[in-house]
Structures are given as C-alpha cells and as structure tokens.
Residue, then its C-alpha position, 0 to 999 in steps of 0.5 A: m500499500r502506497i503512503e498516500d493510500k494510507l493518508y487517505l484513510i486518516g480522520y481530520n477535524i479541521d481547525e480555521e486556526s494554524h496550528l503551523g507556521v514559520s518564525d522567520p519566512n525570510e530563512c525560507k528564501r535563503c534555505q538551501g534544498r528546503p527540506c521541509t518540502y519533500i521530509c513530510p509524508a503528507g505533503v504538507y510544506s511546497y515552495d512556490d518560486e513565483e511568489d517566492k515564499l512557503s506555502i504550508n498546507y495545515d489541514a494536511c498534517v498528520e503531527c509527526g514532527t518531522c518539520r520540526i527535527v529538520c527545520s529549526y524556523i518551523t512553529w508547531r504545536y498541537p491543534r487546540g483540543g478536539f481538532g487535528v488528526q483522528y486516526k482510526f484503528g481497526 
C-alpha cells in the first residue's frame, strides 16, 4: 500500500486556526534545498518560486513532528483540543 493510500484513511477535524507556521519567512528564501518540502509525509509544505514564499497546507498535517527536526524556523504546536488528525484504529 502506498503512503498516499494510507494517508487517505486518516480523519481530520480541521481548525480555522493553523497550528503550523514559520518564525522567520526570510529564512525560507535563503534555505538550501528546502527539506521541509520533501521530508513531510503528508506534503504539507511547498515552496512557490513565483511568489518566493513557503505555502503551508496545515489541514493535511499528521502531527508527526518531522518538520520540526529538519527546520528550526518552523513553529509547530498541537492543534486546539478536538481538532487535528484523528487516527482510526481497527
């Protein structure tokens, strides 16, 4: 089973308030390789070269925290109570 197929099985309760951000957007412009755009298993981060900025699709986040490991400028916190990813067991 592909990772995309597994991600399709996850449920989300999407909050209007993002739990992800970037503390210094200028660092994204200087970043070499932009690892957040390929390390995230859910593909939350993408870089728009035309607008020269990082786009964050926070409602697809699986809350694994990998982005925090590869980039110290990503601000990550748990979603508010009752929001975020809802894993289905069984």
